[in-house]
C-alpha positions as CSV (number, residue, x, y, z in Angstrom):
1,X,46.4,249.3,79.1
2,X,50.0,247.9,79.2
3,X,50.6,248.8,75.5
4,X,49.2,252.4,76.2
5,X,52.0,252.8,78.8
6,X,54.6,251.2,76.6
7,X,53.8,253.5,73.9
8,X,53.4,256.7,76.1
9,X,57.0,255.8,78.0
10,X,58.6,255.0,74.8
11,X,57.5,258.5,73.3
12,X,58.5,260.2,76.3
13,X,61.9,258.8,76.4
14,X,62.6,259.3,72.6
15,X,61.6,262.8,73.1
16,X,63.8,263.1,76.0
17,X,61.0,264.1,78.6
18,X,62.3,261.1,80.6
19,X,65.8,259.6,81.0
20,X,66.9,256.3,81.1
21,X,67.9,256.8,85.1
22,X,63.9,257.7,85.2
23,X,63.1,254.3,83.8
24,X,65.9,252.6,85.8
25,X,64.5,254.4,89.1
26,X,60.9,252.9,88.4
27,X,62.6,249.3,87.8
28,X,64.2,249.7,91.2
29,X,60.8,250.4,92.8
30,X,58.9,247.6,90.8
31,X,61.5,244.8,90.4
32,X,63.1,245.0,93.9
33,X,59.8,243.9,95.6
34,X,58.8,241.6,92.6
35,X,61.8,239.3,92.6
36,X,60.9,239.0,96.7
37,X,57.4,238.0,95.8
38,X,58.7,235.7,93.1
39,X,61.0,233.8,95.4
40,X,58.3,233.2,98.0
41,X,55.4,232.4,95.6
42,X,57.1,230.8,92.9
43,X,55.8,227.5,91.4
44,X,57.9,224.7,89.4
45,X,56.3,226.1,86.1
46,X,57.5,229.5,87.1
47,X,61.0,228.0,87.5
48,X,61.0,226.2,84.3
49,X,59.9,229.4,82.2
50,X,62.8,231.3,84.0
51,X,65.3,228.8,83.3
52,X,64.1,228.7,79.8
53,X,63.9,232.4,79.3
54,X,67.6,233.5,79.8
55,X,70.1,231.1,77.7
56,X,72.7,232.1,80.0
57,X,71.2,230.1,82.6
58,X,71.9,227.3,80.5
59,X,75.6,227.9,79.3
60,X,74.5,229.7,76.1
61,X,75.0,233.1,74.7
62,X,72.4,235.4,75.6
63,X,71.0,238.8,74.5
64,X,69.3,242.2,75.7
65,X,65.9,240.4,74.5
66,X,66.6,237.4,76.7
67,X,67.9,239.4,79.6
68,X,64.5,241.4,79.3
69,X,62.6,238.3,79.1
70,X,64.1,237.0,82.3
71,X,63.2,239.9,84.4
72,X,59.5,239.7,82.8
73,X,59.4,236.1,83.9
74,X,60.4,237.3,87.5
75,X,57.5,239.7,87.5
76,X,55.2,237.0,85.9
77,X,56.3,234.7,89.1
78,X,55.4,237.3,91.7
79,X,51.8,236.6,90.5
80,X,50.7,240.1,91.0
81,X,49.0,240.8,87.8
82,X,49.4,244.9,88.4
83,X,53.1,244.4,88.9
84,X,53.0,242.8,85.0
85,X,50.9,246.1,83.9
86,X,53.4,248.4,85.1
87,X,56.5,247.0,84.8
88,X,56.5,244.8,81.4
89,X,55.7,248.1,79.4
90,X,58.7,249.5,80.9
91,X,60.9,247.0,79.9
92,X,59.7,247.3,76.3
93,X,60.1,251.0,76.4
94,X,63.8,250.7,77.7
95,X,64.6,248.2,74.9
96,X,62.8,250.5,72.6
97,X,65.2,253.3,73.8
98,X,68.3,251.5,74.2
99,X,67.9,248.8,71.5
100,X,69.0,245.2,70.7
101,X,72.4,246.6,69.2
102,X,73.3,247.8,72.8
103,X,72.9,243.9,73.8
104,X,75.3,243.3,76.6
105,X,78.6,243.7,74.7
106,X,80.5,244.9,77.8
107,X,77.9,244.0,80.5
108,X,76.8,240.5,79.2
109,X,78.9,238.4,81.7
110,X,78.0,240.4,84.4
111,X,74.3,239.9,83.6
112,X,74.6,236.3,83.1
113,X,76.4,235.8,86.3
114,X,73.9,238.3,88.3
115,X,70.8,236.2,86.6
116,X,72.1,232.9,87.8
117,X,72.5,234.3,91.7
118,X,68.9,235.8,91.3
119,X,67.5,232.4,89.7
120,X,69.2,230.4,92.7
121,X,67.5,232.8,95.4
122,X,64.1,232.1,93.8
123,X,64.9,228.4,93.4
124,X,65.7,228.6,97.3
125,X,62.7,230.8,98.2
126,X,64.9,233.2,99.7
127,X,63.1,236.6,99.2
128,X,65.7,238.6,100.9
129,X,68.7,237.5,99.2
130,X,66.9,238.0,95.9
131,X,65.7,241.3,96.8
132,X,69.5,242.5,97.7
133,X,70.8,240.7,94.3
134,X,68.3,242.4,92.3
135,X,69.0,245.9,93.8
136,X,72.8,245.2,93.0
137,X,72.1,244.1,89.5
138,X,69.9,246.9,88.6
139,X,72.3,249.6,90.1
140,X,75.2,248.0,88.0
141,X,72.9,247.9,84.9
142,X,71.9,251.4,85.8
143,X,75.5,252.6,85.6
144,X,76.0,250.7,82.3
145,X,73.2,252.7,81.0
146,X,74.2,255.8,82.1
147,X,77.6,255.8,80.3
148,X,75.3,254.3,77.4
149,X,73.1,257.3,77.5
150,X,76.0,260.1,77.3
151,X,77.2,258.3,74.3
């Protein structure tokens, strides 16, 4: 089901039937609550997968793909399989539309900083802080993608 959603969303985005703004609105709707659930439900294994998903959490260079993986791991740490079915295909569709070539050339440091703060809120089991941080992070990324979309 998830792969069908990914194909459909990618086709719609490629045909300009939906915009990056539309995709980012759905990310706000799904990821803000997901990170709150992840903070309250996470296991030690979830933390390890999160830590390993984004090299910037280990002071190494990261990419669009690892940023996407970090977000996918947050959704998985929410322990709600329906969120995974809906959200992960959206990440993949966005990656298909934006592409790895756009991988954080101008936003990489900001994303890495945001991911570190999100990770710490999840470690601390601070759902409210995690949701606030995710909202701010997605706002910044949305603005960046909107500029990319206009090029």
